[in-house]
N, C-alpha and C positions, 0 to 999 in steps of 0.2 A: 460495481454491479450495473447490469443493463437490463432492460425490459424485453429486448428482442424486437421492439417496434422501431422500424427505420424512420429516422427524422429527416433524411435528405439523401439525394443522389447527386454526386459531383464527379467531375472528370479528374483523372490523374494529370497533374501539370508537368511533372518531371520525375524521372527515375534515375538514380545514380547507384550503380552496383559497386560494392567494395568487398574486400576479402571477408568471407563468411556472412554476408548480408547485403542489404540494399536500403537506400533511402527513398521514401515516397514523399513527393510534394503534392499537396492537394489544396486548392483554393476552396476553403470551407464556406466562404461568403457569410451569411447570417449565423451559421453554426459556430463561428469563431468568437462571438460576443462573450466577453468576460472569460475567455480561455487563457490559460497560463501554461508555461512549460511544466511538464510533469503530470498534466491532466491525462486521463484515459479517454480514448474514443474507440468505439468499435468500428473497424473498417472491414466491410464484408463479413461482419460477425466476429472478427478477431480483435481482441483488446490490444490496442497499441498506445504507446506513451508519446505525448507531444514532446519532441526534442527541442524544437525552436519554432518561432512564428514571427512573421513580419506582416502586420495588418491581418489580412484574411488568408495569406499563404502559410500553410502549416507543414512542418517537416516531421516525419516519423522514421525511425530506424527499425527495420525488420531483420531479426537474426536468422541465421541459416535454418535452424530447427523449425521456425515458424514458416519459412519459405517452403520447406519440405512437406509440412502438414496442412497447408492451406492453398488457396488459389492465388495468394498474393505474389508468388513467384512467377506466375503466368501473365501478370498485368503488363500492359504497354501504355505508353504515353497516349492520352486521349480516351482510354477506357473509363467507363463509369464504375463507381463503387458505391455501395450502400454505407450510410453513416449513421451513427447514433452516439450522442453524448451520454456520459455516465449519469446514473440516477443521483439525485440529491434528496436528502431527507425532506419529506414533505411533498415530493413530486407524486403525481398520480402514477400508479403502476398498472398500465393497461394491458400488459402482456404477462410476463413471468420473469422471475429473477434468474439471470444467467451471468456467468463470470466472463465469458468471452475468451477463456483459456481453452485452447484446442489440444486434444489428447491424441487424436489419430485421424487417418484418412479412410473414408469408405469408398466403395465402388458401386455405382448404380448399375445394376445388371439388366433392368428392364423398366420401361415406362409404359404404363397402360393408359390409354385415353378412354374416358367414359363420358357419356352424355350427361350434362347437368340436368338432373331430374326436378330441380326447383324452379 
């Protein structure tokens, strides 16, 4: 589970495409403390599993279905991504509980700009 509160923004270090998916490598820096393979991290709001890590460089595999339903398929090396570690029992929940599992893609049809009245 995640709170939806972004804990950090990091650059994509490398991308390796493979049949039916891709690997993302991201240097998590301080967000990699006490991280182990199998842990869940939300990358741009999408729950991904840590496949491997070497110090602060973490590798995720993204399957084709996730690439279709998220923006992860559009990422390029050097792009920034939003990151959030999974909640732990006892952590403050400052946002709301979310799973990070994506069901569909929506289309923004219009963006209205309004003056901030506060």
